[in-house]
C-alpha positions, 0 to 999 in steps of 0.5 A: 499500499502506498501512502499519499506522497508515495502515490504522487511520486509514483504517479509522476514516474508512471506518467513520464516513465522515469526521472531524476529527483529534481524532475519528479519534484517539478511535476508534483501537484504539491510542492516538496522539498528536494530532500523530501522527494529524495527520501520518498524515492529511497523509501520506494526503492527499499520497498522495491517499488522503484529502481534507479540507474546512474545518470552522471552524479544524479540517479534516474528512478524507474517504476517497478510497480505497475499502475494497475497493480497498485489500483487493484491493491488500493481498490481491494482495501477501499472495498474492504474498509469503506464499503464493508467488502461489498462490490455493489455498494462501491458501484452504487456509490459511483453511480448514485454520487457522481454525474456519470455521462450516458456513455459511461453508464452505457459502458457499465451496463454493457460490461455487466451484461458481458459478465452476466453472459459469461456466468450464465454460459459457465453455469449452463456448462456445469449443469450439462456435465 
């Protein structure tokens, strides 16, 4: 699990692919001291979330963790802690509390229909066996 500042730093690295401490610092949404960004990057490296290569006197940091890995992990935690383990409470919240466009709602409906179709076919196959 990433803390808020770690997530900000990782977001920069995912966006640009790699960066020095100064490059990452310049792209952060909240101004932080150079030494703070360096500490965050060193902590992320100790956790094996980033690695570095030498670039003159500087280090260039590269993300090891993929954005999708972090997204899955954070979503699991959010569902477990905020929505009492209920996926449908999360989806209900997203649909009810946010102004989703007609296109977004249609994509959700189509995704649900595809998932239901796959489950129905799998259930039919099990019943035939």
